[in-house]
Backbone bond lengths (Angstrom), bond angles and torsions (degrees), N, CA, C in turn:
res aa  C-N    CA-C-N  psi(-1)  N-CA   C-N-CA  omega(-1)  CA-C   N-CA-C  phi
1 M - - - 1.433 - - 1.510 110.85 -
2 A 1.319 117.72 141.35 1.424 122.08 179.55 1.513 112.05 -73.40
3 D 1.327 114.37 162.09 1.449 119.18 -179.81 1.537 111.63 -78.08
4 R 1.328 115.57 -30.57 1.430 118.88 -178.03 1.537 106.94 -128.71
5 W 1.368 113.80 150.85 1.445 118.25 -178.04 1.511 111.16 -60.56
6 E 1.330 119.84 -31.43 1.447 118.86 -179.35 1.482 114.38 -68.81
7 E 1.349 118.76 -15.11 1.426 122.54 178.85 1.549 113.02 -100.83
8 D 1.325 116.99 4.60 1.448 122.28 -175.89 1.562 107.03 -97.06
9 S 1.352 114.52 112.31 1.435 119.80 -177.36 1.541 113.13 -64.90
10 E 1.305 118.66 -28.13 1.425 122.71 178.28 1.556 111.02 -69.29
11 V 1.290 115.77 -38.62 1.462 122.43 176.69 1.581 108.06 -60.62
12 W 1.303 116.80 -46.24 1.480 120.10 178.57 1.544 111.62 -64.82
13 H 1.327 115.10 -38.68 1.475 118.04 178.38 1.581 108.66 -62.06
14 L 1.335 116.15 -43.72 1.436 121.50 -177.08 1.549 110.65 -68.62
15 I 1.305 115.39 -43.47 1.528 117.64 172.06 1.525 112.95 -53.07
16 D 1.364 110.68 -50.80 1.467 116.68 -177.24 1.554 112.18 -61.70
17 C 1.294 116.54 -42.45 1.505 121.47 177.65 1.510 109.08 -61.62
18 L 1.338 119.28 -46.93 1.418 122.54 -177.00 1.534 112.43 -60.61
19 L 1.325 116.08 -48.48 1.432 119.42 -176.53 1.500 114.10 -76.00
20 V 1.304 117.54 -31.50 1.525 119.68 176.53 1.530 109.17 -75.61
21 N 1.323 117.62 -48.47 1.457 118.92 -174.35 1.533 115.38 -74.32
22 S 1.327 116.36 -26.34 1.478 119.78 177.79 1.476 112.77 -77.89
23 W 1.333 120.45 -20.85 1.500 123.03 -170.50 1.511 112.06 -59.89
24 P 1.328 121.12 -47.35 1.509 119.19 -174.88 1.570 110.34 -58.86
25 N 1.287 116.50 -47.53 1.489 118.14 -179.64 1.513 113.08 -68.95
26 L 1.365 116.09 -40.01 1.453 117.88 176.57 1.530 113.38 -64.64
27 K 1.311 115.99 -39.82 1.503 119.72 176.78 1.522 110.16 -62.16
28 E 1.328 118.33 -40.59 1.469 119.73 177.73 1.512 111.26 -62.63
29 L 1.342 116.67 -43.24 1.473 119.31 177.79 1.470 111.73 -64.87
30 L 1.346 118.72 -43.22 1.449 120.49 -178.80 1.554 112.51 -66.00
31 D 1.301 114.85 -37.91 1.486 119.38 173.12 1.486 112.08 -57.49
32 R 1.312 116.74 -41.83 1.501 121.25 179.04 1.540 111.29 -70.44
33 L 1.342 114.92 -38.52 1.462 116.95 179.66 1.502 116.38 -75.43
34 Y 1.332 115.72 -21.89 1.487 122.07 -178.08 1.550 111.97 -51.77
35 D 1.283 118.31 -40.59 1.445 121.17 -179.53 1.549 114.15 -68.25
36 Y 1.321 115.49 -15.87 1.431 121.40 179.69 1.538 114.73 -107.24
37 R 1.309 115.08 4.16 1.454 120.33 -174.62 1.488 116.19 -57.02
38 H 1.369 119.03 -31.81 1.462 123.08 -176.57 1.511 108.43 -71.26
39 G 1.376 117.19 -23.44 1.496 118.25 179.45 1.553 113.08 -91.62
40 M 1.363 114.56 3.05 1.431 119.71 -178.79 1.503 110.75 -95.03
41 E 1.373 115.55 142.17 1.442 116.83 172.96 1.530 111.38 -64.57
42 I 1.296 117.67 159.04 1.474 121.26 -175.80 1.542 108.90 -60.46
43 Q 1.331 119.30 -33.23 1.442 117.43 178.93 1.471 112.88 -64.54
44 G 1.365 117.55 -38.87 1.493 120.33 175.44 1.459 113.10 -65.86
45 Q 1.312 119.00 -42.21 1.429 123.87 176.12 1.515 110.59 -60.90
46 A 1.263 116.97 -46.55 1.548 123.33 -176.95 1.525 108.15 -64.09
47 I 1.297 117.61 -44.63 1.467 120.65 -177.04 1.508 111.79 -70.04
48 M 1.290 115.31 -49.95 1.500 119.80 -176.83 1.506 111.81 -69.09
49 F 1.342 116.74 -56.51 1.490 121.20 -173.27 1.473 111.50 -87.19
50 G 1.360 118.15 -47.24 1.479 121.31 -170.54 1.525 112.07 -78.83
51 I 1.314 117.33 -32.08 1.503 118.77 -179.97 1.542 112.11 -98.72
52 L 1.324 114.81 -64.74 1.509 115.78 -174.92 1.528 110.80 -67.75
53 G 1.335 117.28 -48.23 1.473 121.37 -178.99 1.557 110.91 -60.70
54 K 1.314 113.81 -56.73 1.492 120.03 -176.98 1.519 110.10 -58.49
55 L 1.280 120.04 -41.21 1.444 122.72 -178.61 1.565 109.26 -64.13
56 C 1.297 116.42 -49.30 1.429 118.99 -175.60 1.541 112.35 -72.23
57 I 1.326 118.62 -44.02 1.455 119.80 179.58 1.539 112.51 -61.28
58 T 1.368 114.88 -45.69 1.447 118.79 -179.90 1.510 110.34 -62.26
59 Y 1.314 115.38 -48.61 1.486 120.53 -178.08 1.527 110.44 -54.81
60 N 1.338 115.26 -50.59 1.493 120.27 -175.45 1.498 109.94 -67.09
61 K 1.327 118.07 -39.48 1.494 120.90 179.02 1.552 108.29 -59.93
62 L 1.286 118.22 -48.98 1.459 123.33 179.36 1.503 112.64 -63.35
63 K 1.282 113.93 -41.94 1.519 121.39 -179.87 1.565 107.18 -60.87
64 F 1.302 116.36 -44.78 1.484 122.82 -178.66 1.544 108.05 -64.50
65 E 1.337 118.71 -29.68 1.444 121.18 179.86 1.529 112.52 -85.18
66 G 1.331 116.01 2.59 1.472 120.88 172.84 1.524 115.59 96.83
67 Q 1.348 118.48 7.51 1.445 120.69 179.18 1.515 110.83 -70.18
68 D 1.320 118.01 151.67 1.430 119.88 175.39 1.515 111.06 -79.26
69 P 1.331 117.55 157.14 1.472 120.99 -170.77 1.507 113.04 -57.05
70 M 1.331 120.09 -37.77 1.449 120.22 179.96 1.535 111.60 -64.42
71 E 1.298 118.81 -40.45 1.497 120.46 179.98 1.511 106.70 -72.72
72 C 1.327 121.84 -37.67 1.419 125.13 178.55 1.597 109.26 -56.45
73 L 1.343 113.88 -48.98 1.445 118.34 -178.71 1.523 112.10 -67.59
74 R 1.305 117.94 -39.91 1.449 122.25 179.87 1.530 109.44 -59.68
75 Q 1.355 116.45 -52.49 1.420 118.90 179.20 1.556 114.69 -65.99
76 S 1.294 114.38 -34.77 1.476 120.01 175.77 1.546 112.39 -59.43
77 L 1.350 114.93 -45.93 1.470 120.76 -179.99 1.556 109.80 -65.23
78 I 1.307 117.52 -34.95 1.459 122.18 176.81 1.525 106.47 -62.93
79 A 1.303 117.38 -48.74 1.477 123.05 -178.37 1.531 109.84 -59.37
80 V 1.351 118.26 -41.87 1.460 120.43 179.29 1.534 107.99 -65.31
81 H 1.310 120.07 -45.14 1.423 121.71 -179.64 1.518 112.67 -59.85
82 N 1.308 116.25 -35.49 1.510 120.74 -177.55 1.490 114.81 -84.97
83 D 1.364 116.59 -6.32 1.460 119.71 179.96 1.536 111.36 -62.05
84 R 1.279 118.11 133.15 1.467 123.41 -176.20 1.529 111.76 -61.48
85 R 1.377 117.24 -36.87 1.421 119.46 178.33 1.556 113.20 -67.32
86 V 1.342 113.44 -40.62 1.463 119.40 178.64 1.549 109.70 -66.37
87 Q 1.322 114.85 -41.08 1.506 118.55 177.52 1.501 111.09 -62.85
88 K 1.324 118.23 -42.52 1.468 120.65 177.11 1.545 110.57 -61.88
89 M 1.349 114.86 -46.65 1.516 116.70 179.76 1.517 110.95 -59.31
90 L 1.297 117.57 -44.10 1.495 121.30 179.87 1.481 109.60 -65.62
91 G 1.287 122.30 -39.12 1.428 125.90 175.11 1.456 112.10 -61.77
92 M 1.317 120.75 -42.77 1.431 124.31 175.25 1.505 112.04 -61.35
93 A 1.294 117.55 -41.40 1.495 124.37 178.86 1.509 109.00 -63.09
94 V 1.317 119.09 -45.12 1.459 121.72 -179.52 1.558 107.93 -66.47
95 D 1.311 117.90 -45.27 1.495 120.50 -179.45 1.535 110.18 -59.52
96 K 1.327 118.14 -41.08 1.447 119.51 -179.88 1.520 110.02 -69.01
97 S 1.327 118.21 -36.99 1.462 119.24 179.60 1.502 108.94 -64.28
98 I 1.294 117.48 -43.33 1.529 122.18 -179.79 1.542 107.10 -63.52
99 D 1.308 118.96 -49.27 1.440 122.97 -179.14 1.525 111.41 -54.38
100 D 1.399 113.23 -48.35 1.492 117.66 179.76 1.512 110.64 -60.48
101 R 1.312 119.58 -40.66 1.516 120.57 -177.21 1.512 108.98 -69.80
102 V 1.321 118.72 -39.71 1.478 121.85 177.57 1.549 107.05 -61.01
103 Q 1.279 118.29 -50.07 1.430 121.74 -178.69 1.534 110.40 -58.80
104 K 1.310 118.91 -45.28 1.435 123.36 177.83 1.545 111.18 -60.06
105 F 1.289 115.61 -42.35 1.487 121.87 -179.52 1.528 108.70 -64.09
106 Q 1.354 115.71 -43.92 1.429 120.30 -179.37 1.579 111.95 -62.97
107 E 1.298 114.14 -45.75 1.458 120.04 178.48 1.526 111.80 -61.55
108 E 1.311 117.40 -36.30 1.497 120.97 -177.94 1.562 110.34 -75.10
109 N 1.358 116.27 -21.92 1.458 119.44 -175.61 1.473 113.68 -110.39
110 Q 1.331 118.67 24.91 1.461 121.67 179.32 1.507 109.04 -91.03
């Protein structure tokens, strides 16, 4: 067994199988959900389209182009990070955290 997960060939095999094999069903689901996207909260849009969809579509596109699984995953995670929906969701989480801390500070100092 490898010292780190990145060095474990079985981990890479399982990641590859998961992302390649789940894509057809996930794509079908996302295609169906697409018409309802405007009624979804930003968190749902970000998770379904920006994280799951972006991760799988980018991974499979790069895999089809002949990239190795490690590079496919690396670039897929960058694509997820850069997705506007994911950025918006993360920004909302940071804003809420700041607002909660300000409120707590104000309550403690009244």
